[in-house]
N, C-alpha and C positions, 0 to 999 in steps of 0.2 A: 539528484532525487527521483526516480519515480516509481510511478505503484501502475501494478497491471493486474488489473481486478479480473479478469475468466483467467485467468494462471496462480491465480494466487501471490506471483509477484513481486516481491522488490528491489528497484534496482539504480548505482548507485557512476555519474557519468563523475572523468576528465573532461570540462571546456577549457577551450585552449585561452589564451591571454585573452583577444579581441574575439573571442566567443561565438568564432565561428563554426569548431568543428567538437565533439565529445568524440569522447571515448566512455565505450565502457571500463568499471574500473569494478565492476561489484552487483553479486544475482544474487537473493533471496528469498526460494520458491518456499512454502510451508500452507496446507490445506486449512495453516489454527488464523492465515489472514481474513480469511472468510469474504471474499471477493474486494478486498483494498483499497479503496476510492480514495482520500484522501491521507498527507503524510502534512504533518508538523514538527521542527526544533527543538524541547526545551530538556534545559539544564540537562547539558551531553545525549541523551537520548533524540528513537525519531518515535513519533506519537506516529500511528496509524489508526484511521477509521476504515471498524469492521463492518464494513455493510450489512452483509448478513441479507442481500436480492436475492438467494436462494431457500430462502428461508418467508420467502412472499415478495412482493414488490415486480418492479419489473421482470426480473431472472426465475420467478418461481408465485405458481399459486398463491392467494389468501395477504396474508397478511403478519410480516413475524410480532410473536410477542416484546424482542428487544430490540427493533429496528437496527439502536446504532450503539458497538462498543467498542473500544480504546486497546492497539495494545502496545504495551510499552516496549521499541525493539534497540540494543545498545551493541559496536560494535559493528554500524552501519559504514 
């Protein structure tokens, strides 16, 4: 899995048996991810940390009121 912060995109990759090649198998893009930074799998779902850096911090002025929230994604 991959998180692409500036585009709000998650990607799923299939690795070759020896781990030397990867093939893109799924892409999901939505502004709801709010600049995703970290992914974790738990209880059959993907948890996505939404940084909200655009509301303050490294990608925007000020400090966000709630700098990190988590989205639950299924079917990825």
